[in-house]
FIVOVO-15395 format. One line per field, with one value per residue: residue in one letter; residue number from 1; x, y, z of N, C-alpha, C in turn. Coordinates in Angstrom, 3 decimals. Each point is the difference from the previous one (the first is absolute). Example, Ala and Ser with C-alpha at 12.3 -4.5 7.8 and 13.67 -1.06 7.14 Angstrom:
<sites>
residuo [A	S]
num [1	2]
n.xx [13.190	-0.350]
n.yy [-5.690	1.050]
n.zz [7.800	-0.720]
ca.xx [-0.890	0.820]
ca.yy [1.190	1.190]
ca.zz [0.000	0.060]
c.xx [0.900	-0.770]
c.yy [1.200	1.090]
c.zz [0.000	0.730]
</sites>
This chain:
<sites>
residuo [M	P	S	Q	F	K	Y	T	L	I	A	L	G	T	V	I	L	A	S	F	K	G	V	Q	N	P	T	V	I	S	P	E	G	Y	E	L	V	W	N	E	E	F	E	Y	K	G	I	L	N	P	E	Y	W	T	F	E	E	G	F	I	R	N	M	E	M	Q	Y	Y	Q	S	G	N	A	K	V	R	N	G	K	L	V	I	R	A	K	R	E	R	V	K	N	P	A	F	D	P	E	S	E	N	W	R	K	N	R	P	M	A	D	Y	T	S	A	S	I	T	T	K	G	K	K	E	F	T	Y	G	I	F	E	F	R	A	R	F	D	P	Q	E	G	L	W	P	A	I	W	T	L	G	T	E	R	P	W	P	E	N	G	E	I	D	I	L	E	F	F	R	I	E	D	V	P	T	M	V	T	N	V	V	W	L	D	E	N	G	E	Q	H	L	H	D	S	K	T	P	L	H	H	F	L	T	Q	D	P	D	W	A	K	K	F	H	I	W	K	L	E	W	T	E	E	H	I	K	I	Y	I	D	D	E	L	F	N	E	V	T	L	T	D	T	Y	Q	P	D	G	F	N	P	F	Q	A	P	H	Y	I	L	I	N	L	A	I	G	A	G	G	G	D	P	S	N	T	R	F	P	R	K	F	E	V	D	Y	V	R	V	F	Q	K	V	R]
num [1	2	3	4	5	6	7	8	9	10	11	12	13	14	15	16	17	18	19	20	21	22	23	24	25	26	27	28	29	30	31	32	33	34	35	36	37	38	39	40	41	42	43	44	45	46	47	48	49	50	51	52	53	54	55	56	57	58	59	60	61	62	63	64	65	66	67	68	69	70	71	72	73	74	75	76	77	78	79	80	81	82	83	84	85	86	87	88	89	90	91	92	93	94	95	96	97	98	99	100	101	102	103	104	105	106	107	108	109	110	111	112	113	114	115	116	117	118	119	120	121	122	123	124	125	126	127	128	129	130	131	132	133	134	135	136	137	138	139	140	141	142	143	144	145	146	147	148	149	150	151	152	153	154	155	156	157	158	159	160	161	162	163	164	165	166	167	168	169	170	171	172	173	174	175	176	177	178	179	180	181	182	183	184	185	186	187	188	189	190	191	192	193	194	195	196	197	198	199	200	201	202	203	204	205	206	207	208	209	210	211	212	213	214	215	216	217	218	219	220	221	222	223	224	225	226	227	228	229	230	231	232	233	234	235	236	237	238	239	240	241	242	243	244	245	246	247	248	249	250	251	252	253	254	255	256	257	258	259	260	261	262	263	264	265	266	267	268	269	270	271	272	273	274	275	276	277	278	279	280	281	282	283	284	285	286	287]
n.xx [-9.340	1.147	-0.402	1.078	0.018	-1.132	0.381	1.022	-0.768	-0.719	0.795	0.734	-0.855	-0.495	0.777	-0.673	-1.004	0.237	0.558	-1.258	-0.931	1.347	0.056	-1.230	0.133	0.829	0.979	-0.443	1.073	-0.900	-0.719	0.417	-0.443	0.847	-0.782	0.716	-0.561	0.722	0.627	0.643	0.650	-0.645	-0.024	0.033	-0.299	0.297	-1.003	-1.081	0.090	-1.436	0.193	0.938	0.100	-0.478	0.140	0.446	-0.972	0.682	-0.133	0.238	1.277	-0.393	-1.471	0.494	1.511	0.321	0.396	-0.437	1.503	-0.333	0.216	-0.206	-0.360	1.476	-0.093	1.433	0.981	-1.197	-0.245	-0.707	-0.285	-0.295	-0.007	-0.120	-0.691	0.768	-1.305	-0.378	-0.819	-0.780	-1.196	-0.215	0.023	1.304	-0.369	0.338	-1.523	1.315	-0.349	-0.044	0.651	-0.785	-1.002	0.578	1.178	-0.069	1.283	1.006	1.104	-0.846	0.738	-0.961	-0.036	-1.396	0.986	-1.032	-0.153	-0.839	-0.669	1.358	0.547	-0.730	0.357	-0.251	0.854	0.965	1.002	-0.228	0.900	0.536	1.044	-0.108	-0.263	0.454	0.141	0.881	-1.112	0.294	-1.486	0.624	-1.089	0.966	-0.688	0.177	-1.088	-1.184	-1.131	-0.920	-0.728	-0.047	0.759	-0.892	0.797	0.352	-1.178	0.749	-0.100	0.835	1.519	0.570	0.772	0.251	-0.134	0.229	-0.491	-0.056	0.788	-0.510	-0.042	-0.197	1.154	-1.226	0.272	-1.040	-0.793	-0.964	-1.323	-1.005	-0.932	-1.568	0.032	-0.379	0.391	-0.090	0.839	0.888	0.472	0.958	0.088	1.009	0.921	0.504	0.990	0.761	0.108	0.267	-1.354	-0.741	-0.342	-0.321	-0.846	-0.022	1.252	0.428	-0.740	-0.357	1.347	-0.482	-0.117	-1.344	-0.778	-0.935	-0.091	-1.167	0.296	-0.717	-0.424	-0.778	1.265	0.656	0.559	1.123	0.684	0.982	0.940	0.707	-1.818	0.335	-0.574	-0.808	-1.237	-1.347	-1.179	-1.017	-0.675	-0.197	1.253	0.568	-0.883	-0.566	-0.869	0.129	1.324	0.178	0.510	0.323	0.762	-1.335	0.463	-0.127	1.346	0.538	1.061	0.616	0.999	0.474	0.222	-0.390	-1.167	0.471	-0.732	-0.147	0.207	-0.995	0.688	-0.584	-0.043	0.675	-1.102	1.338	-0.625	-0.450	-0.887	0.687	-1.240	0.974	-0.966	1.221	-0.648	-1.167	0.111	-0.391	-0.223	-0.252	-0.614	0.786	-0.949]
n.yy [4.584	0.969	1.412	0.376	-0.404	0.415	1.129	0.028	-0.033	0.589	0.951	-0.132	-0.302	-0.841	1.435	1.052	0.117	-0.064	1.295	0.820	-0.628	0.180	0.566	-0.828	-0.883	1.037	-0.773	-0.472	0.677	-1.203	0.246	-0.332	-0.621	1.076	0.415	0.699	1.423	1.053	0.891	0.737	-0.454	0.676	-1.420	1.156	0.971	0.906	-0.315	-0.087	-1.216	0.370	-1.021	0.302	1.537	0.723	1.222	0.514	1.003	1.135	1.004	-0.849	-0.016	0.032	0.239	-0.743	0.032	-0.796	0.326	-0.871	-0.116	-0.645	1.061	-0.333	-0.511	0.098	-0.413	0.266	-0.102	-0.602	1.398	-0.399	1.186	0.430	1.309	0.483	0.807	0.891	-0.233	1.085	-0.712	0.025	0.224	-0.924	-0.872	1.402	-0.519	1.249	-0.508	-0.734	-0.939	-0.885	-0.498	-0.847	0.742	0.119	-0.846	1.302	-0.024	-1.264	0.149	-1.419	-0.434	-1.155	-1.600	-0.852	-0.953	-0.826	-1.204	0.992	-0.550	0.104	-0.072	-1.282	-0.085	-1.315	0.439	-0.354	-0.285	1.338	0.426	1.285	0.474	0.668	0.707	-0.031	1.821	-0.248	0.861	1.173	-0.374	-1.167	-0.669	-0.761	-0.588	-1.074	0.151	-0.316	-0.484	-0.417	-0.842	-0.399	1.016	1.390	0.917	-0.264	0.064	0.723	0.845	0.043	-0.191	0.702	-0.009	0.823	0.541	1.238	0.846	1.028	-0.305	1.060	-0.043	-1.281	0.192	-0.089	-1.333	-0.210	-1.100	-0.007	-0.871	0.261	-0.064	-0.180	0.593	-0.519	1.221	-0.423	-0.166	1.722	-1.603	0.343	-1.084	0.538	0.176	0.483	0.458	0.651	0.991	0.505	-0.909	0.309	1.379	-1.105	-0.592	1.146	0.543	-0.918	-0.017	1.278	-0.249	-0.826	-1.014	0.386	-0.951	0.798	-1.151	-0.335	-0.726	-0.317	-0.540	-1.288	-0.012	0.819	1.370	-0.232	1.112	0.151	0.157	-0.073	-0.826	1.337	-0.352	0.615	-0.347	-0.612	-0.329	-0.353	-0.313	-0.675	0.920	-0.208	-0.959	0.168	1.020	-0.060	-0.682	1.142	-0.689	1.135	-0.964	-0.200	1.359	0.404	0.312	1.264	0.397	0.313	1.059	0.879	0.943	0.134	1.286	0.265	0.640	-1.626	0.340	1.230	1.045	0.023	0.895	-1.451	-0.827	-0.537	0.602	-1.301	-1.629	-1.316	-1.108	-1.246	-0.690	-1.449	-0.753	-0.759	-1.201	-0.639	-0.529	-1.285	-0.565	-0.673	0.163]
n.zz [-4.331	-0.103	-1.068	0.450	1.728	-0.033	-1.277	0.881	1.111	-0.560	-0.205	1.449	0.171	-0.964	-0.341	0.471	-0.165	-1.112	0.457	0.584	-0.567	-0.487	1.228	0.110	-0.407	0.571	-0.021	0.796	0.972	0.024	0.855	0.819	-0.838	-0.887	-0.391	-0.708	0.560	0.565	-0.355	0.599	-1.047	-0.741	-1.191	0.091	-0.794	0.396	-0.409	0.901	0.180	-0.858	-0.007	0.664	-0.846	1.285	-0.638	1.096	0.119	0.347	0.861	0.598	0.811	1.412	-1.031	-0.742	-0.212	-0.533	-0.888	-0.259	-0.265	-1.265	-0.437	1.294	-0.605	0.432	-1.097	0.462	-0.326	-0.546	0.660	1.333	-0.319	1.753	-0.884	1.562	-0.617	0.278	-0.244	-0.886	0.317	-0.676	1.366	-1.350	1.188	0.210	0.857	-0.216	-0.575	-0.139	0.770	-1.160	0.735	-0.817	0.387	1.029	-0.643	-0.196	0.289	-0.786	1.196	-0.342	-0.797	-0.098	0.303	0.027	0.202	-0.434	0.087	0.428	0.248	0.199	0.855	0.553	1.292	0.500	1.089	0.808	-0.241	0.491	-0.874	0.664	-0.990	1.415	-0.390	1.087	-0.185	1.283	-0.847	1.260	0.224	-0.120	-0.786	-0.416	-1.317	0.462	-0.530	0.380	-0.769	0.875	-1.300	1.057	1.025	0.544	0.043	1.296	0.012	-0.910	0.886	0.619	-1.211	0.876	-1.048	-0.399	0.955	-0.540	0.744	1.185	1.531	0.874	-1.606	0.272	-1.131	-0.191	0.007	-0.650	0.989	-0.290	0.677	-0.857	0.730	-0.351	1.187	0.801	0.156	-0.850	0.603	-0.783	-0.319	0.361	-1.028	0.554	-0.817	0.774	-1.484	0.287	-1.289	0.645	-0.234	-1.131	0.253	0.922	-0.697	-0.769	-0.100	-0.978	0.809	0.315	-0.270	1.119	-1.108	0.808	0.635	-0.576	1.105	-0.429	1.158	-0.629	1.168	0.396	0.777	-0.904	0.918	-1.046	-0.061	-0.664	0.536	-1.029	0.094	0.911	0.500	-0.412	-1.056	0.937	-0.705	0.316	-0.718	1.022	-0.234	-0.659	0.492	-0.721	0.541	-1.309	0.272	-0.489	-0.897	0.026	0.831	-0.425	-0.582	-1.144	-0.190	0.217	-0.739	1.033	-0.872	0.521	0.228	1.623	0.135	1.510	0.417	0.143	-1.697	0.662	0.077	-1.028	0.569	0.675	-0.790	-0.857	-0.854	-1.160	0.373	0.465	-0.456	0.577	-1.062	0.373	0.559	-0.505	0.989	-1.565	1.035	-0.690	1.388	-0.422	-0.842]
ca.xx [0.889	0.631	-0.617	1.184	0.225	-0.763	0.401	0.973	-0.300	-0.963	0.911	1.210	-0.361	0.440	1.674	0.426	-0.847	0.793	1.656	-0.157	-0.081	0.941	1.116	-0.616	0.387	1.350	0.461	-0.721	0.261	-1.150	-0.144	-0.460	-1.500	-0.539	0.201	-0.069	-1.789	0.120	1.263	0.519	1.567	0.447	1.015	-0.819	0.032	-0.940	-1.465	-0.237	-0.781	-1.273	-0.368	0.361	0.121	-1.033	0.139	-1.077	0.074	-0.434	0.029	-0.288	-0.429	0.852	0.580	1.464	0.139	0.343	-1.203	0.457	-0.616	1.037	1.294	0.778	0.160	0.517	0.774	1.225	0.938	-0.372	-0.925	-1.298	0.710	-0.727	0.681	-0.289	0.271	-0.443	-0.970	-1.493	-0.970	-1.455	-0.614	-0.873	-1.369	-0.544	-1.264	0.238	-0.731	-0.306	0.692	0.764	1.553	0.027	-0.381	0.135	1.086	0.373	1.188	0.723	1.466	1.005	-0.580	0.383	-0.934	-0.575	-0.545	-0.615	-0.637	-1.573	-0.865	0.535	0.776	0.026	0.077	-0.266	1.036	1.020	1.448	0.352	0.975	0.545	1.261	-0.439	1.229	-0.821	0.521	-0.503	0.477	-1.210	-1.073	-0.103	-0.151	-0.206	-0.687	-1.121	-0.626	-1.151	-1.457	-0.991	-1.044	-1.739	-0.913	0.703	1.225	1.010	-0.571	1.015	1.644	1.420	1.059	0.977	0.758	0.870	-0.655	1.173	-0.433	0.244	-0.709	0.491	1.126	1.041	-0.120	-0.163	-0.418	-1.107	-0.921	-1.352	-0.974	-1.042	-1.477	-0.801	-0.339	-1.224	-0.543	-0.160	1.053	1.201	0.745	1.440	0.904	1.102	1.415	0.768	1.228	0.923	0.922	0.998	-0.026	0.416	1.753	0.681	0.578	0.603	-0.274	-0.343	-1.321	-0.880	0.739	0.198	-1.663	-0.228	-0.725	-1.282	-0.924	-1.257	-0.415	-1.574	-1.112	-1.351	0.439	0.766	0.705	0.943	0.424	0.785	0.522	1.157	0.059	-0.401	-1.455	-0.405	-1.150	-0.402	-1.485	-0.402	-0.734	-0.934	-0.009	-0.574	-0.899	-0.978	-1.275	-0.957	0.348	0.426	1.607	0.635	1.278	-0.324	-0.587	1.401	0.549	0.979	1.049	0.161	1.547	-0.194	0.757	-0.447	1.275	-0.290	-0.962	0.921	1.628	0.786	-0.020	1.117	0.173	1.348	0.525	0.562	-0.883	-0.661	0.779	-0.443	-0.120	0.384	-0.310	0.436	-1.102	-1.055	-0.082	-1.096	-0.140	-1.473	0.093	-0.152	-1.359]
ca.yy [-0.086	0.737	-1.077	-0.443	-0.919	-0.710	-0.006	-0.651	-1.631	-0.197	-0.084	-1.064	-0.988	-1.399	-0.673	-0.146	-1.467	-0.798	0.465	-0.349	-1.336	-0.597	0.461	0.277	-0.984	-0.503	-1.000	0.571	-1.463	0.407	-0.549	-1.646	-0.150	1.014	0.539	1.293	-0.193	0.423	1.191	1.499	0.361	1.491	0.019	0.918	1.252	1.365	-0.008	-1.512	-1.143	0.683	-1.101	-0.247	1.178	1.409	1.233	0.544	1.606	1.286	0.003	-1.144	-0.297	0.583	1.858	-0.146	1.731	-0.330	-0.611	-0.935	-0.291	-0.981	0.439	-0.466	-1.521	-0.717	-1.516	0.293	-1.101	-1.353	0.406	0.834	1.060	1.001	0.913	1.154	1.613	1.216	0.842	0.282	-0.521	0.492	-0.657	0.060	0.294	1.372	0.671	1.038	-0.074	-1.508	-0.049	-1.163	0.581	-0.431	0.790	1.906	0.129	0.221	-0.555	-0.641	0.214	-1.002	-1.605	-1.375	-0.722	-0.442	-0.825	-1.262	-1.128	0.152	-1.012	-0.865	-1.192	0.218	-1.365	-0.562	-0.937	-0.186	0.581	1.306	0.317	1.684	0.442	1.540	1.461	1.558	0.662	0.451	1.470	0.293	0.405	-1.223	-1.576	-0.858	-0.896	-1.345	-0.689	-0.690	0.716	-0.735	0.350	-0.463	0.898	1.208	0.059	-1.411	-1.494	-1.064	-1.029	0.934	-0.655	0.454	-0.963	1.143	1.458	0.667	1.273	1.146	-0.195	0.872	0.557	-1.419	-0.630	-1.190	-0.792	-0.499	-1.041	-0.266	-0.412	0.681	-0.943	0.511	-0.588	-0.753	1.220	0.227	0.997	-1.238	-0.310	0.229	-0.967	0.302	0.220	0.896	-0.411	1.253	-0.542	-0.608	-0.983	-0.625	0.346	-0.184	-1.307	0.584	1.462	0.505	-1.187	0.733	0.265	-1.601	-0.592	-1.531	-0.760	-0.300	-1.078	-0.461	-1.436	0.228	-1.397	-0.168	-0.034	1.108	1.049	-0.105	1.162	0.007	0.624	-0.676	-1.384	-0.017	-0.629	1.426	0.150	-1.645	-0.150	-1.225	0.346	-0.232	1.349	0.892	0.108	1.916	-0.418	-0.550	-1.233	0.111	0.168	0.342	-0.447	-1.552	0.794	0.578	1.536	0.740	0.274	1.327	0.594	1.460	0.949	1.286	1.349	0.574	-0.784	-0.624	-0.095	1.212	1.417	0.001	1.627	0.431	-1.156	0.373	-0.812	-1.030	-1.020	-1.164	-0.861	-0.468	-1.113	-0.564	-1.126	-0.674	-1.072	-0.729	-1.316	-0.496	-1.712	-0.971	-0.895]
ca.zz [-0.494	-0.748	-0.882	-0.710	0.350	-0.194	-1.193	-0.531	0.099	-1.264	-0.605	0.037	0.829	-0.341	0.198	1.602	0.491	-0.462	0.956	1.267	0.208	-0.112	1.091	1.433	0.589	0.319	1.323	1.213	1.108	0.929	1.446	-0.120	-0.134	-0.752	-1.243	0.034	-0.454	-1.155	0.319	-0.622	0.075	-0.596	-0.902	-1.218	-0.046	0.298	0.732	0.649	-0.794	0.686	-0.096	1.277	0.991	-0.766	0.549	0.550	-0.053	0.896	1.517	-0.132	1.388	1.113	-0.153	-0.197	-0.984	-0.990	-1.148	-0.660	-1.896	-0.553	-0.488	0.982	-0.443	-1.267	0.232	-0.327	-0.070	0.964	0.903	-0.143	0.374	0.130	0.691	0.738	-0.378	0.646	-1.163	0.274	-1.049	0.204	0.223	-0.522	0.760	0.592	0.168	1.437	1.050	0.368	1.401	-0.645	-0.402	-0.938	-0.894	0.607	-0.068	-1.812	-0.522	0.983	-0.032	-0.317	-0.884	0.584	-0.821	0.607	-1.184	0.529	-0.384	0.222	-1.328	-0.643	0.730	1.349	0.661	1.385	0.626	-0.969	0.456	-0.437	-0.461	-0.767	-0.318	-0.310	0.777	-0.055	0.470	0.878	0.266	0.497	-0.599	-1.200	0.540	-0.855	0.794	-0.719	0.987	-0.486	0.046	-0.421	-1.098	0.404	0.883	-0.154	0.677	0.163	0.121	-0.971	0.535	-0.794	0.435	-0.303	0.162	-0.166	-0.056	0.549	0.469	1.277	0.671	0.522	-0.718	-0.180	-1.090	0.411	-1.439	0.328	-1.123	0.323	-0.359	0.465	0.163	1.209	1.396	0.929	0.512	-1.211	-0.227	-0.420	0.577	-0.474	0.684	-0.804	0.534	0.088	0.164	-0.377	-0.899	1.049	0.161	-1.358	0.264	1.103	-0.686	-0.740	0.170	-1.351	-0.752	-0.937	-1.349	-1.089	0.115	0.925	-0.412	1.426	-0.542	0.611	-0.187	0.175	-0.424	0.437	1.308	0.703	-1.040	0.411	-0.651	-0.256	-1.318	-0.385	0.811	1.448	0.510	0.956	0.567	-0.223	0.309	-0.013	-0.901	0.736	0.980	-0.832	-0.048	0.533	1.180	-0.751	-0.287	-1.236	-0.208	-1.287	-0.723	-0.669	-1.233	-0.871	0.529	-1.182	0.291	-0.504	0.166	0.039	0.294	0.157	0.358	0.417	1.108	0.797	-0.168	0.425	-0.373	-1.335	-0.150	-0.051	-0.852	-1.274	-1.028	0.070	0.423	-0.627	0.423	-0.889	0.260	-0.705	-0.530	1.131	-0.442	1.239	0.154	0.974	0.068	-0.449	0.360]
c.xx [0.414	-0.631	1.432	0.268	-1.185	-0.106	1.311	-0.205	-1.209	0.939	1.000	-0.911	0.535	1.318	0.379	-0.399	0.915	1.236	-0.323	-0.262	0.923	1.086	-0.414	0.437	1.760	0.030	-0.373	-0.235	-1.679	0.557	-0.315	-1.684	-0.859	0.380	-0.408	-1.410	0.394	0.841	0.338	1.134	0.189	1.247	-0.733	0.751	-1.594	-1.373	0.152	-1.027	-1.337	-0.628	0.061	-0.208	-0.995	0.555	-0.938	0.296	-0.197	-0.112	-0.881	-0.533	1.148	0.681	1.431	0.178	0.036	-1.575	0.362	-0.613	0.798	1.316	0.952	0.734	0.336	0.840	1.357	0.898	-0.474	-0.663	-1.167	0.864	-1.333	0.354	-0.461	0.306	-0.328	-0.229	-1.154	-1.137	-1.461	-0.555	-1.533	-1.443	-0.421	-1.377	-0.163	-0.964	-0.307	0.481	1.171	1.443	0.761	0.003	-0.140	1.263	0.433	0.877	0.591	1.314	1.039	-0.917	0.923	-0.469	-0.138	-0.971	-0.791	-0.498	-1.227	-0.630	1.064	0.879	-0.877	0.156	-0.516	1.261	1.388	1.487	0.245	1.327	0.551	0.984	0.527	1.454	-0.920	0.577	-0.444	0.412	-1.465	-0.834	-0.443	-1.024	-0.540	-0.943	-0.156	-0.806	-1.498	-1.095	-1.030	-0.718	-1.666	-0.244	0.863	1.254	-0.661	-0.550	0.128	1.384	1.101	0.892	1.331	1.349	1.354	-0.018	1.596	-0.195	0.739	-1.351	0.417	1.646	1.019	-0.391	-0.581	-0.744	-1.315	-0.305	-1.356	-0.882	-1.169	-1.198	-0.803	0.187	-1.136	-0.859	-0.074	1.211	1.091	1.065	1.706	1.088	1.549	1.133	0.862	1.436	0.978	1.005	1.390	0.948	0.967	2.019	0.680	0.845	0.502	-0.084	-0.498	-1.652	-0.867	0.333	-0.607	-1.698	0.321	-1.263	-1.002	-1.294	-1.314	-0.047	-2.007	-0.371	-0.962	0.147	0.391	0.380	1.446	1.079	1.581	1.522	1.289	0.351	0.072	-1.572	-0.204	-1.601	-0.420	-1.077	-0.474	-1.570	-1.234	-0.653	-1.226	-1.901	-0.945	-1.366	-0.979	0.266	1.233	1.737	0.722	1.164	-0.194	-0.861	0.802	0.227	0.291	1.054	0.059	1.290	-0.404	1.347	-0.667	0.973	-0.771	-0.904	0.651	1.419	0.900	0.047	1.183	0.724	1.588	1.025	-0.046	-1.000	0.743	0.474	-1.110	0.028	-0.006	-0.764	0.518	-1.002	-0.977	-0.287	-1.836	0.386	-1.214	0.467	-0.210	-1.259	0.356]
c.yy [0.716	-0.665	0.135	-1.435	-1.354	-0.610	-0.889	-1.732	-0.553	-0.509	-1.215	-0.821	-1.110	-0.199	0.119	-1.315	-1.423	-0.485	-0.810	-1.894	-0.627	-0.252	-0.181	-1.749	-0.508	-1.554	0.632	-1.784	0.203	-0.717	-1.636	-0.323	1.092	0.249	1.253	-0.144	1.876	0.871	1.121	0.151	1.451	0.086	0.552	1.341	0.835	-0.056	-1.119	-0.702	0.280	-1.724	-0.189	1.183	0.741	0.941	0.339	1.494	0.755	-0.561	-1.491	-0.511	0.495	1.818	-0.148	1.585	-0.851	0.078	-1.291	-0.021	-0.669	0.060	0.102	-1.401	-0.665	-1.558	0.516	-1.537	-0.954	-0.002	1.044	1.365	1.078	1.060	1.064	1.184	1.171	1.076	0.402	-0.081	0.474	-1.080	-0.155	-0.141	0.662	0.695	1.130	-0.252	-1.574	-0.252	-1.136	0.518	-0.592	0.949	1.706	0.480	0.504	-0.471	-0.607	0.068	-0.793	-1.153	-1.145	-0.897	-0.996	-1.683	-1.233	-0.876	-0.312	-0.535	-0.678	-1.108	0.138	-1.450	-0.118	-1.011	0.138	0.723	1.078	0.431	1.013	-0.225	1.625	0.884	1.570	0.665	0.495	1.316	0.354	0.718	-0.834	-0.969	-0.885	-1.456	-0.958	-0.966	-0.711	0.465	-1.109	0.532	-0.008	1.034	1.034	-0.172	0.033	-1.345	-0.829	-0.368	0.827	-0.825	1.110	-0.668	1.104	1.264	0.602	1.243	0.160	-0.772	0.815	0.581	-0.851	-0.636	-2.112	-1.020	-0.758	-0.793	0.059	-0.695	0.755	-0.503	0.875	-1.387	-0.400	1.262	0.649	1.698	-0.723	-0.032	-0.046	-1.009	0.512	0.116	1.311	-0.003	0.799	-0.096	0.191	-1.566	-0.597	0.798	-0.334	-1.224	0.382	1.498	0.304	-0.647	0.779	0.308	-1.419	-0.276	-1.274	-0.606	-0.345	-0.797	0.025	-1.311	-0.051	-1.513	0.182	-0.106	1.266	0.923	0.353	1.124	-0.304	1.120	-0.657	-1.444	0.592	0.322	1.685	-0.403	-1.265	0.396	-1.520	0.193	-0.459	0.984	1.100	0.296	0.987	-0.390	-0.525	-1.131	-0.011	-0.023	0.850	-0.308	-1.548	0.446	0.261	1.352	0.319	0.417	1.960	0.536	1.052	1.000	1.241	0.680	0.462	-1.008	-0.527	-0.051	1.252	0.910	-0.117	1.292	0.336	-1.076	0.761	-1.202	0.442	-0.878	-1.130	-0.997	-0.962	-1.912	-0.915	-0.841	0.108	-1.055	-0.943	-1.582	-0.470	-1.727	-0.785	-1.000	-1.477]
c.zz [-1.465	-1.482	-1.117	-0.195	-0.863	-1.063	-0.129	0.384	-1.073	-1.183	-0.459	0.904	-0.227	-0.041	1.732	0.656	-0.124	0.459	1.200	0.018	-0.693	0.799	1.441	0.709	-0.416	0.809	1.107	0.897	0.920	1.415	-0.090	0.324	-0.143	-1.730	-0.816	-1.189	-0.599	0.100	-1.120	0.122	-0.320	-0.789	-1.374	0.349	0.152	0.560	0.565	-0.606	0.232	-0.142	1.704	1.254	-0.020	1.200	1.258	-0.408	0.641	1.598	0.581	1.444	1.032	0.238	-0.396	-1.041	-1.542	-1.237	-0.413	-1.782	-0.638	-0.322	0.906	0.198	-1.643	0.034	-0.276	0.156	0.774	1.176	-0.201	0.793	0.176	0.574	0.505	-0.487	0.461	-1.289	0.667	-1.262	0.188	0.311	-0.818	0.616	0.972	0.432	1.448	1.163	0.568	1.405	-0.083	-0.242	-1.284	-1.044	0.074	0.009	-1.329	-0.212	1.031	-0.274	-0.326	-0.831	0.328	-1.157	0.671	-1.084	0.888	-1.166	-0.077	-1.186	-1.228	0.569	1.253	0.485	1.455	-0.194	-1.208	0.814	-1.459	-0.019	-0.299	0.334	0.034	0.719	0.192	0.798	1.518	0.729	0.346	-0.944	-1.022	1.149	-0.975	0.590	-1.209	0.912	-0.956	0.902	-0.203	-0.700	0.618	0.214	0.364	1.155	1.559	-0.069	-1.387	0.252	-0.548	0.862	-0.329	-0.095	-0.124	0.709	1.177	0.553	1.154	0.587	1.299	-0.302	0.049	-1.173	0.168	-1.023	1.171	-1.132	1.052	-0.593	0.690	-0.180	1.208	1.025	0.356	0.256	-1.693	-0.357	-0.530	1.031	-0.675	0.712	-0.604	0.917	-0.534	0.434	0.182	-0.726	0.724	0.451	-1.316	-0.227	0.769	-0.771	-1.425	-0.357	-1.640	0.244	-0.771	-1.271	-1.148	0.017	0.809	-0.593	1.127	-0.584	0.730	-0.053	0.353	-0.198	0.530	1.529	0.643	-1.514	0.953	-0.347	0.385	-0.460	0.231	1.084	1.018	0.125	0.907	0.519	-0.382	0.582	0.209	-0.634	1.007	0.826	-1.302	-0.453	0.369	0.196	-1.249	-0.308	-1.422	0.690	-0.922	-0.479	-0.099	-1.048	-1.287	0.203	-1.637	0.742	-0.548	0.452	0.287	0.708	0.313	0.740	1.311	1.287	0.777	-0.241	0.760	-0.750	-1.420	-0.314	-0.062	-0.713	-1.213	-0.894	-1.184	0.982	-0.774	1.078	-1.477	0.236	-1.208	-0.694	1.134	-0.451	1.474	-0.255	0.679	-0.107	-1.612	0.371	-0.801]
</sites>
């Protein structure tokens, strides 16, 4: 964390946190039989609420091109805005002798942001709603997803609620549920829907906000986009070889905008580009 940012937090922390806490519970209609247990409406300005969010920093996964840094995510006009930029930044972990791709790159040509609720807000079961809008340009890979807290990947389980990237150069909306199969290998239960599916319903689809919803119960996982079901998994099928079920354990939320890798070649895309999230809401069954 940049020192200037740290000092600002220390100096203004009381005022900032009071502001955060005062706006987090607007009137929200819960699904029948459920109650709102946590929500982030982004009804404040500037830095993200540190009680909820942690930033990932550096080169993180998938040999993607971006360097993740906190400055690329801000709250503006009641929304989380993650900006992907074409800019060169030094890799402070650079080691020319390393074989690790995270360390043997001296520079990054792109920056973006990835935020998580790990260690701050974790949930087992519930209805998760995200109202979001992304820019479907080549090279961009926006994602909203969850990871289990109890084991390393992929044993911890992964739920990809929103992913958009290119499959054989076709812009595609993807939802995934990942666990270990009976052979101890990664099992991927996914849906792949070309962007054309959405554009035929509304040519302006990509310009608008839409709702991605995860319905996660003791029996199943279902993933919806604007109430259209795209993926369904029965949890009796997700037990791993040692009997552990990663979807009967806590998960945390991640929101990120990657560049390159599955997102395709960004070289002909104009930057900056943005990924916006209007709200995050988690409902759980009334007990």
